[in-house]
MITI-311283 format. One record per residue: residue number from 1; residue in one letter; x, y, z of N, C-alpha, C in turn. Coordinates in Angstrom, 3 decimals, decimal comma. Example, Ala and Ser with C-alpha at 12.3 -4.5 7.8 and 13.67 -1.06 7.14 Angstrom:
# MITI-311283
+-------+-------+----------+----------+----------+----------+----------+----------+----------+----------+----------+
| numar | torvo |      npx |      npy |      npz |     capx |     capy |     capz |      cpx |      cpy |      cpz |
+-------+-------+----------+----------+----------+----------+----------+----------+----------+----------+----------+
|     1 |     A |   13,190 |   -5,690 |    7,800 |   12,300 |   -4,500 |    7,800 |   13,200 |   -3,300 |    7,800 |
|     2 |     S |   12,850 |   -2,250 |    7,080 |   13,670 |   -1,060 |    7,140 |   12,900 |    0,030 |    7,870 |
+-------+-------+----------+----------+----------+----------+----------+----------+----------+----------+----------+
//
This chain:
# MITI-311283
+-------+-------+----------+----------+----------+----------+----------+----------+----------+----------+----------+
| numar | torvo |      npx |      npy |      npz |     capx |     capy |     capz |      cpx |      cpy |      cpz |
+-------+-------+----------+----------+----------+----------+----------+----------+----------+----------+----------+
|     1 |     M |   19,646 |    2,160 |   14,075 |   18,722 |    1,137 |   13,610 |   18,382 |    1,400 |   12,149 |
|     2 |     V |   18,332 |    0,371 |   11,351 |   18,031 |    0,478 |    9,935 |   16,530 |    0,455 |    9,740 |
|     3 |     D |   16,003 |    1,385 |    8,957 |   14,584 |    1,417 |    8,632 |   14,347 |    0,373 |    7,556 |
|     4 |     I |   13,599 |   -0,680 |    7,871 |   13,380 |   -1,741 |    6,895 |   12,018 |   -1,650 |    6,229 |
|     5 |     C |   11,338 |   -0,553 |    6,418 |   10,039 |   -0,357 |    5,783 |   10,255 |   -0,208 |    4,279 |
|     6 |     P |    9,747 |   -1,157 |    3,451 |   10,002 |   -1,086 |    2,013 |    9,252 |    0,036 |    1,316 |
|     7 |     V |    8,244 |    0,570 |    1,945 |    7,467 |    1,637 |    1,350 |    7,495 |    2,827 |    2,298 |
|     8 |     R |    7,774 |    3,992 |    1,772 |    7,864 |    5,197 |    2,599 |    6,526 |    5,484 |    3,252 |
|     9 |     C |    6,551 |    5,733 |    4,547 |    5,346 |    6,148 |    5,256 |    5,201 |    7,652 |    5,072 |
|    10 |     T |    4,212 |    8,042 |    4,335 |    4,042 |    9,442 |    3,969 |    3,860 |   10,333 |    5,184 |
|    11 |     L |    3,227 |    9,836 |    6,209 |    2,977 |   10,656 |    7,373 |    4,182 |   10,713 |    8,299 |
|    12 |     G |    5,247 |    9,975 |    7,972 |    6,463 |   10,035 |    8,743 |    6,404 |    9,278 |   10,048 |
|    13 |     D |    5,343 |    8,547 |   10,294 |    5,213 |    7,806 |   11,540 |    4,507 |    6,493 |   11,234 |
|    14 |     H |    5,145 |    5,385 |   11,539 |    4,584 |    4,076 |   11,235 |    3,363 |    3,754 |   12,089 |
|    15 |     K |    3,074 |    4,561 |   13,087 |    2,004 |    4,238 |   14,024 |    0,762 |    5,091 |   13,817 |
|    16 |     K |    0,671 |    5,834 |   12,740 |   -0,518 |    6,644 |   12,479 |   -1,667 |    5,710 |   12,115 |
|    17 |     A |   -2,815 |    5,941 |   12,701 |   -3,974 |    5,107 |   12,424 |   -5,235 |    5,914 |   12,618 |
|    18 |     M |   -6,307 |    5,423 |   12,034 |   -7,607 |    6,060 |   12,187 |   -8,638 |    4,955 |   12,328 |
|    19 |     N |   -9,495 |    5,071 |   13,316 |  -10,553 |    4,093 |   13,487 |  -11,526 |    4,187 |   12,323 |
|    20 |     R |  -12,176 |    3,073 |   12,015 |  -13,131 |    3,042 |   10,903 |  -14,449 |    3,709 |   11,261 |
|    21 |     T |  -14,778 |    3,786 |   12,564 |  -16,003 |    4,434 |   13,012 |  -15,687 |    5,305 |   14,216 |
|    22 |     P |  -16,559 |    6,257 |   14,563 |  -16,293 |    7,134 |   15,699 |  -16,088 |    6,384 |   17,015 |
|    23 |     D |  -16,749 |    5,228 |   17,186 |  -16,605 |    4,490 |   18,442 |  -15,496 |    3,442 |   18,396 |
|    24 |     G |  -14,710 |    3,404 |   17,300 |  -13,563 |    2,510 |   17,209 |  -13,883 |    1,091 |   16,795 |
|    25 |     K |  -15,106 |    0,835 |   16,408 |  -15,498 |   -0,508 |   16,004 |  -15,555 |   -0,606 |   14,485 |
|    26 |     M |  -15,660 |   -1,834 |   13,994 |  -15,824 |   -2,047 |   12,565 |  -17,233 |   -1,596 |   12,177 |
|    27 |     P |  -17,461 |   -1,213 |   10,926 |  -18,772 |   -0,693 |   10,529 |  -19,948 |   -1,603 |   10,888 |
|    28 |     G |  -19,833 |   -2,921 |   10,762 |  -20,924 |   -3,834 |   11,088 |  -21,172 |   -3,968 |   12,581 |
|    29 |     E |  -20,169 |   -3,643 |   13,397 |  -20,283 |   -3,787 |   14,850 |  -20,606 |   -2,463 |   15,537 |
|    30 |     S |  -20,505 |   -1,387 |   14,830 |  -20,625 |   -0,049 |   15,408 |  -22,069 |    0,290 |   15,730 |
|    31 |     R |  -22,225 |    1,083 |   16,790 |  -23,551 |    1,602 |   17,132 |  -23,827 |    2,909 |   16,392 |
|    32 |     S |  -22,819 |    3,447 |   15,746 |  -22,985 |    4,687 |   14,988 |  -23,821 |    4,413 |   13,751 |
|    33 |     N |  -24,614 |    5,400 |   13,363 |  -25,394 |    5,215 |   12,149 |  -24,512 |    5,540 |   10,938 |
|    34 |     P |  -24,912 |    5,090 |    9,753 |  -24,084 |    5,298 |    8,571 |  -23,724 |    6,771 |    8,315 |
|    35 |     R |  -24,638 |    7,676 |    8,616 |  -24,350 |    9,107 |    8,406 |  -23,243 |    9,585 |    9,345 |
|    36 |     E |  -23,279 |    9,147 |   10,616 |  -22,229 |    9,511 |   11,570 |  -20,873 |    8,956 |   11,121 |
|    37 |     I |  -20,880 |    7,714 |   10,635 |  -19,640 |    7,103 |   10,149 |  -19,106 |    7,891 |    8,956 |
|    38 |     Q |  -19,993 |    8,218 |    8,020 |  -19,574 |    8,969 |    6,828 |  -19,004 |   10,326 |    7,213 |
|    39 |     N |  -19,640 |   11,027 |    8,141 |  -19,134 |   12,329 |    8,601 |  -17,765 |   12,179 |    9,262 |
|    40 |     Y |  -17,625 |   11,148 |   10,072 |  -16,352 |   10,889 |   10,759 |  -15,239 |   10,625 |    9,750 |
|    41 |     L |  -15,516 |    9,740 |    8,797 |  -14,504 |    9,395 |    7,795 |  -14,241 |   10,548 |    6,842 |
|    42 |     G |  -15,221 |   11,415 |    6,665 |  -15,059 |   12,554 |    5,771 |  -14,093 |   13,602 |    6,294 |
|    43 |     R |  -13,650 |   13,456 |    7,548 |  -12,701 |   14,421 |    8,106 |  -11,339 |   14,344 |    7,433 |
|    44 |     I |  -11,029 |   13,217 |    6,818 |   -9,753 |   13,097 |    6,115 |  -10,026 |   13,360 |    4,634 |
|    45 |     S |   -9,316 |   14,305 |    4,082 |   -9,595 |   14,730 |    2,712 |   -9,032 |   13,747 |    1,691 |
|    46 |     G |   -9,642 |   13,734 |    0,533 |   -9,181 |   12,891 |   -0,576 |   -7,724 |   13,160 |   -0,941 |
|    47 |     P |   -7,340 |   14,435 |   -1,101 |   -5,940 |   14,711 |   -1,440 |   -4,949 |   14,217 |   -0,375 |
|    48 |     L |   -5,331 |   14,295 |    0,894 |   -4,451 |   13,769 |    1,939 |   -4,407 |   12,246 |    1,854 |
|    49 |     L |   -5,561 |   11,636 |    1,676 |   -5,648 |   10,185 |    1,548 |   -4,796 |    9,690 |    0,380 |
|    50 |     D |   -4,787 |   10,434 |   -0,712 |   -3,980 |   10,081 |   -1,882 |   -2,491 |   10,007 |   -1,559 |
|    51 |     R |   -2,043 |   10,739 |   -0,560 |   -0,624 |   10,794 |   -0,219 |   -0,185 |    9,657 |    0,710 |
|    52 |     I |   -1,119 |    8,825 |    1,130 |   -0,797 |    7,684 |    1,986 |   -0,642 |    6,465 |    1,087 |
|    53 |     D |    0,540 |    5,858 |    1,137 |    0,847 |    4,748 |    0,227 |    0,003 |    3,504 |    0,475 |
|    54 |     L |   -0,141 |    3,115 |    1,733 |   -0,833 |    1,879 |    2,067 |   -1,998 |    2,154 |    2,992 |
|    55 |     H |   -3,159 |    1,626 |    2,637 |   -4,343 |    1,691 |    3,488 |   -4,644 |    0,233 |    3,840 |
|    56 |     I |   -4,496 |   -0,121 |    5,084 |   -4,692 |   -1,517 |    5,470 |   -5,692 |   -1,589 |    6,614 |
|    57 |     E |   -6,718 |   -2,380 |    6,418 |   -7,709 |   -2,605 |    7,453 |   -7,205 |   -3,752 |    8,326 |
|    58 |     V |   -7,140 |   -3,522 |    9,619 |   -6,640 |   -4,535 |   10,547 |   -7,774 |   -4,919 |   11,489 |
|    59 |     P |   -8,428 |   -6,051 |   11,208 |   -9,542 |   -6,457 |   12,060 |   -9,036 |   -6,982 |   13,408 |
|    60 |     A |   -9,929 |   -7,041 |   14,366 |   -9,598 |   -7,598 |   15,680 |   -9,209 |   -9,064 |   15,513 |
|    61 |     V |   -8,253 |   -9,509 |   16,324 |   -7,778 |  -10,889 |   16,255 |   -8,410 |  -11,679 |   17,396 |
|    62 |     K |   -8,932 |  -12,845 |   17,073 |   -9,566 |  -13,710 |   18,072 |   -8,490 |  -14,381 |   18,935 |
|    63 |     F |   -8,832 |  -14,685 |   20,188 |   -7,887 |  -15,271 |   21,128 |   -7,273 |  -16,561 |   20,589 |
|    64 |     R |   -8,092 |  -17,431 |   20,017 |   -7,563 |  -18,720 |   19,548 |   -6,513 |  -18,531 |   18,453 |
|    65 |     E |   -6,640 |  -17,462 |   17,673 |   -5,633 |  -17,182 |   16,654 |   -4,338 |  -16,678 |   17,292 |
|    66 |     L |   -4,462 |  -15,892 |   18,344 |   -3,280 |  -15,384 |   19,047 |   -2,560 |  -16,489 |   19,799 |
|    67 |     S |   -3,325 |  -17,420 |   20,375 |   -2,737 |  -18,447 |   21,221 |   -2,297 |  -19,683 |   20,441 |
|    68 |     G |   -2,640 |  -19,767 |   19,167 |   -2,276 |  -20,928 |   18,354 |   -0,837 |  -20,848 |   17,862 |
|    69 |     A |   -0,429 |  -21,891 |   17,178 |    0,925 |  -21,943 |   16,620 |    1,064 |  -20,885 |   15,526 |
|    70 |     P |    2,208 |  -20,196 |   15,496 |    2,413 |  -19,176 |   14,464 |    2,467 |  -19,806 |   13,070 |
|    71 |     T |    1,951 |  -19,054 |   12,104 |    1,975 |  -19,515 |   10,709 |    2,662 |  -18,464 |    9,858 |
|    72 |     G |    3,045 |  -18,843 |    8,676 |    3,654 |  -17,897 |    7,746 |    5,140 |  -17,701 |    7,989 |
|    73 |     E |    5,656 |  -16,645 |    7,379 |    7,081 |  -16,346 |    7,475 |    7,453 |  -15,820 |    8,852 |
|    74 |     T |    8,678 |  -16,088 |    9,238 |    9,186 |  -15,520 |   10,482 |    9,628 |  -14,082 |   10,217 |
|    75 |     S |    9,801 |  -13,319 |   11,274 |   10,293 |  -11,943 |   11,132 |   11,662 |  -11,923 |   10,470 |
|    76 |     A |   12,499 |  -12,889 |   10,798 |   13,838 |  -12,953 |   10,199 |   13,751 |  -13,186 |    8,687 |
|    77 |     Q |   12,830 |  -14,030 |    8,259 |   12,656 |  -14,282 |    6,824 |   12,157 |  -13,026 |    6,108 |
|    78 |     I |   11,217 |  -12,357 |    6,718 |   10,683 |  -11,131 |    6,121 |   11,774 |  -10,075 |    6,056 |
|    79 |     R |   12,534 |   -9,934 |    7,130 |   13,630 |   -8,956 |    7,161 |   14,627 |   -9,237 |    6,041 |
|    80 |     A |   14,966 |  -10,505 |    5,818 |   15,906 |  -10,872 |    4,747 |   15,355 |  -10,471 |    3,379 |
|    81 |     R |   14,048 |  -10,683 |    3,160 |   13,442 |  -10,277 |    1,880 |   13,462 |   -8,767 |    1,713 |
|    82 |     V |   13,206 |   -8,042 |    2,797 |   13,211 |   -6,578 |    2,740 |   14,614 |   -6,063 |    2,436 |
|    83 |     I |   15,611 |   -6,620 |    3,100 |   16,996 |   -6,206 |    2,844 |   17,366 |   -6,481 |    1,395 |
|    84 |     S |   16,964 |   -7,635 |    0,890 |   17,222 |   -7,971 |   -0,514 |   16,527 |   -6,981 |   -1,451 |
|    85 |     A |   15,270 |   -6,639 |   -1,149 |   14,526 |   -5,675 |   -1,977 |   15,196 |   -4,307 |   -1,953 |
|    86 |     R |   15,677 |   -3,887 |   -0,796 |   16,359 |   -2,587 |   -0,697 |   17,656 |   -2,590 |   -1,513 |
|    87 |     K |   18,354 |   -3,729 |   -1,547 |   19,574 |   -3,833 |   -2,357 |   19,235 |   -3,732 |   -3,844 |
|    88 |     I |   18,143 |   -4,369 |   -4,235 |   17,687 |   -4,287 |   -5,632 |   17,409 |   -2,826 |   -5,988 |
|    89 |     Q |   16,715 |   -2,114 |   -5,101 |   16,390 |   -0,712 |   -5,348 |   17,642 |    0,155 |   -5,365 |
|    90 |     A |   18,571 |   -0,102 |   -4,474 |   19,816 |    0,667 |   -4,438 |   20,574 |    0,493 |   -5,752 |
|    91 |     A |   20,604 |   -0,721 |   -6,266 |   21,277 |   -0,968 |   -7,545 |   20,527 |   -0,292 |   -8,691 |
|    92 |     R |   19,195 |   -0,367 |   -8,663 |   18,379 |    0,234 |   -9,722 |   18,611 |    1,747 |   -9,814 |
|    93 |     F |   18,764 |    2,391 |   -8,661 |   18,864 |    3,845 |   -8,633 |   20,279 |    4,337 |   -8,310 |
|    94 |     A |   21,268 |    3,485 |   -8,484 |   22,651 |    3,859 |   -8,151 |   23,110 |    5,097 |   -8,904 |
|    95 |     H |   22,624 |    5,288 |  -10,115 |   23,034 |    6,431 |  -10,947 |   22,201 |    7,690 |  -10,684 |
|    96 |     K |   21,206 |    7,583 |   -9,804 |   20,347 |    8,727 |   -9,484 |   20,788 |    9,349 |   -8,167 |
|    97 |     I |   20,777 |   10,651 |   -8,090 |   21,182 |   11,328 |   -6,860 |   20,025 |   11,405 |   -5,872 |
|    98 |     K |   18,856 |   11,814 |   -6,330 |   17,723 |   12,047 |   -5,426 |   16,815 |   10,837 |   -5,252 |
|    99 |     V |   16,958 |    9,836 |   -6,094 |   16,098 |    8,656 |   -6,011 |   16,902 |    7,526 |   -5,381 |
|   100 |     T |   16,457 |    7,095 |   -4,201 |   17,164 |    6,034 |   -3,490 |   16,326 |    4,772 |   -3,322 |
|   101 |     C |   15,020 |    4,893 |   -3,521 |   14,123 |    3,743 |   -3,377 |   12,866 |    3,992 |   -4,216 |
|   102 |     N |   12,044 |    2,977 |   -4,329 |   10,839 |    3,070 |   -5,162 |    9,922 |    4,211 |   -4,755 |
|   103 |     A |    9,813 |    4,464 |   -3,473 |    8,916 |    5,515 |   -2,983 |    9,309 |    6,895 |   -3,501 |
|   104 |     R |   10,550 |    7,080 |   -3,866 |   11,038 |    8,387 |   -4,317 |   11,040 |    8,543 |   -5,843 |
|   105 |     M |   10,509 |    7,547 |   -6,554 |   10,483 |    7,631 |   -8,014 |    9,614 |    8,787 |   -8,490 |
|   106 |     G |   10,106 |    9,471 |   -9,503 |    9,338 |   10,501 |  -10,173 |    8,734 |    9,940 |  -11,445 |
|   107 |     P |    8,082 |   10,774 |  -12,242 |    7,430 |   10,301 |  -13,470 |    8,385 |    9,571 |  -14,419 |
|   108 |     R |    9,593 |   10,056 |  -14,561 |   10,561 |    9,437 |  -15,469 |   10,916 |    8,019 |  -14,998 |
|   109 |     E |   11,162 |    7,866 |  -13,692 |   11,511 |    6,552 |  -13,154 |   10,309 |    5,606 |  -13,188 |
|   110 |     L |    9,127 |    6,149 |  -12,938 |    7,931 |    5,315 |  -13,019 |    7,792 |    4,710 |  -14,411 |
|   111 |     K |    8,045 |    5,524 |  -15,403 |    7,910 |    5,053 |  -16,786 |    8,947 |    3,978 |  -17,116 |
|   112 |     S |   10,179 |    4,174 |  -16,651 |   11,231 |    3,223 |  -17,009 |   11,272 |    1,989 |  -16,096 |
|   113 |     C |   10,866 |    2,111 |  -14,857 |   10,986 |    1,005 |  -13,890 |    9,695 |    0,241 |  -13,666 |
|   114 |     C |    8,590 |    0,761 |  -14,166 |    7,287 |    0,144 |  -13,889 |    6,534 |   -0,168 |  -15,176 |
|   115 |     E |    7,241 |   -0,697 |  -16,145 |    6,585 |   -1,066 |  -17,400 |    5,636 |   -2,231 |  -17,149 |
|   116 |     L |    4,461 |   -2,170 |  -17,770 |    3,446 |   -3,205 |  -17,596 |    3,118 |   -3,834 |  -18,936 |
|   117 |     D |    2,857 |   -5,155 |  -18,936 |    2,394 |   -5,782 |  -20,165 |    0,919 |   -5,407 |  -20,362 |
|   118 |     E |    0,382 |   -5,720 |  -21,502 |   -0,977 |   -5,288 |  -21,850 |   -2,051 |   -5,774 |  -20,877 |
|   119 |     P |   -2,074 |   -7,076 |  -20,504 |   -3,111 |   -7,520 |  -19,552 |   -2,995 |   -6,828 |  -18,186 |
|   120 |     T |   -1,776 |   -6,605 |  -17,729 |   -1,567 |   -5,949 |  -16,435 |   -1,990 |   -4,487 |  -16,509 |
|   121 |     R |   -1,680 |   -3,839 |  -17,622 |   -2,098 |   -2,451 |  -17,825 |   -3,624 |   -2,367 |  -17,851 |
|   122 |     D |   -4,280 |   -3,340 |  -18,500 |   -5,747 |   -3,359 |  -18,552 |   -6,350 |   -3,537 |  -17,153 |
|   123 |     L |   -5,720 |   -4,375 |  -16,341 |   -6,172 |   -4,569 |  -14,966 |   -6,118 |   -3,253 |  -14,192 |
|   124 |     L |   -5,016 |   -2,545 |  -14,306 |   -4,867 |   -1,265 |  -13,612 |   -5,845 |   -0,231 |  -14,166 |
|   125 |     K |   -6,017 |   -0,225 |  -15,464 |   -6,969 |    0,708 |  -16,091 |   -8,385 |    0,454 |  -15,572 |
|   126 |     H |   -8,755 |   -0,816 |  -15,470 |  -10,084 |   -1,174 |  -14,964 |  -10,243 |   -0,718 |  -13,507 |
|   127 |     A |   -9,228 |   -0,946 |  -12,675 |   -9,291 |   -0,547 |  -11,266 |   -9,399 |    0,971 |  -11,140 |
|   128 |     M |   -8,663 |    1,693 |  -11,965 |   -8,709 |    3,158 |  -11,929 |  -10,130 |    3,651 |  -12,204 |
|   129 |     A |  -10,773 |    3,053 |  -13,204 |  -12,131 |    3,456 |  -13,566 |  -13,142 |    2,980 |  -12,517 |
|   130 |     E |  -13,011 |    1,730 |  -12,098 |  -13,964 |    1,132 |  -11,153 |  -13,980 |    1,867 |   -9,815 |
|   131 |     Y |  -12,816 |    2,226 |   -9,306 |  -12,720 |    2,857 |   -7,991 |  -12,532 |    4,367 |   -8,072 |
|   132 |     N |  -12,592 |    4,897 |   -9,297 |  -12,450 |    6,343 |   -9,501 |  -11,188 |    6,883 |   -8,813 |
|   133 |     L |  -10,058 |    6,219 |   -9,074 |   -8,796 |    6,585 |   -8,438 |   -8,161 |    7,776 |   -9,138 |
|   134 |     S |   -7,409 |    8,536 |   -8,386 |   -6,746 |    9,735 |   -8,907 |   -5,424 |    9,378 |   -9,585 |
|   135 |     A |   -4,851 |   10,363 |  -10,258 |   -3,534 |   10,192 |  -10,869 |   -2,486 |    9,914 |   -9,791 |
|   136 |     R |   -2,619 |   10,565 |   -8,652 |   -1,677 |   10,320 |   -7,545 |   -1,806 |    8,880 |   -7,046 |
|   137 |     A |   -3,024 |    8,360 |   -6,947 |   -3,233 |    6,972 |   -6,526 |   -2,615 |    6,021 |   -7,544 |
|   138 |     Y |   -2,712 |    6,354 |   -8,822 |   -2,094 |    5,551 |   -9,888 |   -0,590 |    5,440 |   -9,652 |
|   139 |     D |    0,058 |    6,566 |   -9,394 |    1,500 |    6,566 |   -9,134 |    1,822 |    5,733 |   -7,899 |
|   140 |     R |    1,026 |    5,883 |   -6,844 |    1,257 |    5,128 |   -5,604 |    1,120 |    3,632 |   -5,853 |
|   141 |     I |    0,124 |    3,244 |   -6,619 |   -0,079 |    1,827 |   -6,933 |    1,133 |    1,278 |   -7,669 |
|   142 |     L |    1,635 |    2,016 |   -8,650 |    2,814 |    1,550 |   -9,390 |    4,031 |    1,413 |   -8,475 |
|   143 |     K |    4,250 |    2,382 |   -7,594 |    5,402 |    2,324 |   -6,681 |    5,282 |    1,134 |   -5,729 |
|   144 |     V |    4,093 |    0,924 |   -5,186 |    3,893 |   -0,197 |   -4,266 |    4,019 |   -1,522 |   -5,019 |
|   145 |     A |    3,475 |   -1,602 |   -6,222 |    3,591 |   -2,827 |   -7,021 |    5,056 |   -3,120 |   -7,342 |
|   146 |     R |    5,836 |   -2,091 |   -7,655 |    7,267 |   -2,270 |   -7,921 |    7,966 |   -2,815 |   -6,674 |
|   147 |     T |    7,578 |   -2,319 |   -5,494 |    8,157 |   -2,812 |   -4,246 |    7,750 |   -4,254 |   -3,983 |
|   148 |     I |    6,493 |   -4,586 |   -4,232 |    6,022 |   -5,958 |   -4,055 |    6,795 |   -6,887 |   -4,984 |
|   149 |     A |    7,010 |   -6,460 |   -6,220 |    7,799 |   -7,260 |   -7,164 |    9,234 |   -7,419 |   -6,661 |
|   150 |     D |    9,811 |   -6,353 |   -6,124 |   11,168 |   -6,437 |   -5,571 |   11,227 |   -7,405 |   -4,398 |
|   151 |     L |   10,215 |   -7,384 |   -3,544 |   10,175 |   -8,310 |   -2,404 |   10,097 |   -9,761 |   -2,869 |
|   152 |     A |    9,515 |   -9,978 |   -4,045 |    9,422 |  -11,314 |   -4,630 |   10,605 |  -11,610 |   -5,550 |
|   153 |     S |   11,563 |  -10,676 |   -5,625 |   12,729 |  -10,791 |   -6,516 |   12,313 |  -10,964 |   -7,973 |
|   154 |     A |   11,217 |  -10,323 |   -8,348 |   10,718 |  -10,390 |   -9,723 |   11,234 |   -9,194 |  -10,512 |
|   155 |     E |   11,697 |   -9,455 |  -11,706 |   12,223 |   -8,381 |  -12,538 |   11,116 |   -7,465 |  -13,059 |
|   156 |     K |    9,991 |   -8,066 |  -13,434 |    8,877 |   -7,288 |  -13,982 |    7,695 |   -7,294 |  -13,012 |
|   157 |     I |    6,898 |   -6,248 |  -13,098 |    5,662 |   -6,159 |  -12,318 |    4,608 |   -7,021 |  -13,006 |
|   158 |     S |    3,991 |   -7,918 |  -12,249 |    2,965 |   -8,792 |  -12,815 |    1,573 |   -8,321 |  -12,385 |
|   159 |     A |    0,571 |   -8,961 |  -12,941 |   -0,808 |   -8,656 |  -12,567 |   -1,037 |   -8,937 |  -11,077 |
|   160 |     D |   -0,383 |   -9,971 |  -10,539 |   -0,511 |  -10,273 |   -9,105 |    0,030 |   -9,121 |   -8,258 |
|   161 |     H |    1,146 |   -8,534 |   -8,672 |    1,734 |   -7,417 |   -7,929 |    0,805 |   -6,196 |   -7,971 |
|   162 |     I |    0,247 |   -5,917 |   -9,141 |   -0,688 |   -4,793 |   -9,282 |   -1,938 |   -5,049 |   -8,452 |
|   163 |     S |   -2,464 |   -6,269 |   -8,497 |   -3,670 |   -6,604 |   -7,723 |   -3,432 |   -6,402 |   -6,230 |
|   164 |     E |   -2,282 |   -6,841 |   -5,744 |   -1,988 |   -6,665 |   -4,319 |   -1,863 |   -5,183 |   -3,973 |
|   165 |     A |   -1,207 |   -4,409 |   -4,828 |   -1,054 |   -2,976 |   -4,583 |   -2,419 |   -2,280 |   -4,566 |
|   166 |     I |   -3,313 |   -2,692 |   -5,448 |   -4,666 |   -2,115 |   -5,480 |   -5,401 |   -2,435 |   -4,181 |
|   167 |     Q |   -5,196 |   -3,631 |   -3,644 |   -5,849 |   -4,009 |   -2,384 |   -5,438 |   -3,086 |   -1,247 |
|   168 |     Y |   -4,243 |   -2,524 |   -1,329 |   -3,765 |   -1,618 |   -0,280 |   -4,335 |   -0,214 |   -0,421 |
|   169 |     R |   -5,260 |   -0,020 |   -1,333 |   -5,957 |    1,267 |   -1,488 |   -7,383 |    1,141 |   -0,971 |
|   170 |     S |   -7,609 |    0,388 |    0,074 |   -8,970 |    0,109 |    0,545 |   -9,741 |    1,363 |    0,930 |
|   171 |     L |   -9,070 |    2,377 |    1,446 |   -9,795 |    3,578 |    1,847 |  -10,291 |    4,368 |    0,633 |
|   172 |     D |   -9,694 |    4,135 |   -0,519 |  -10,195 |    4,769 |   -1,741 |  -11,506 |    4,114 |   -2,160 |
|   173 |     R |  -11,722 |    2,859 |   -1,730 |  -12,861 |    2,082 |   -2,204 |  -13,989 |    1,963 |   -1,198 |
|   174 |     Q |  -13,693 |    2,003 |    0,106 |  -14,693 |    1,674 |    1,116 |  -15,015 |    2,863 |    2,003 |
|   175 |     L |  -16,272 |    3,070 |    2,203 |  -16,782 |    4,036 |    3,178 |  -16,418 |    5,486 |    2,926 |
|   176 |     W |  -15,531 |    5,757 |    1,996 |  -15,164 |    7,150 |    1,734 |  -15,991 |    7,653 |    0,564 |
|   177 |     G |  -16,283 |    8,925 |    0,590 |  -16,917 |    9,573 |   -0,559 |  -18,305 |    9,296 |   -0,713 |
+-------+-------+----------+----------+----------+----------+----------+----------+----------+----------+----------+
//
């Protein structure tokens, strides 16, 4: 089976998850007090959190949404975009031995493959300061933004790609620290 995950799962398992509160509920629905939630979330260290590429909050889905007509792209359409993005990455790194995809980029590849125009760089600079993100988070954002651009078949990383990548750092911004 071909792994079609466009971004490397740092923990090596696509099914790793952590509840937002000790009782498994969302913070507004939880019976836990804020201190208990903070202690629970504090069990995962900042340096470990920095090594996770995507932080995605998945809220409970209401029955009417599950039972309604499907919307958005089909799995086949998404798979085709992922395969196309992987081909773009394979071509980009064809001359590299150890770099096979965006997730494996080092500092040199980040500099050459993730060039940003001035407004996009300012957006990332603002997010870094606003959310007090680490240098490792900066690298992760660039790698994810490059992948998002590849999925859109875009040659350059745009502000939209950076904004979406920043959104995937929700644990850096919410309830932690």
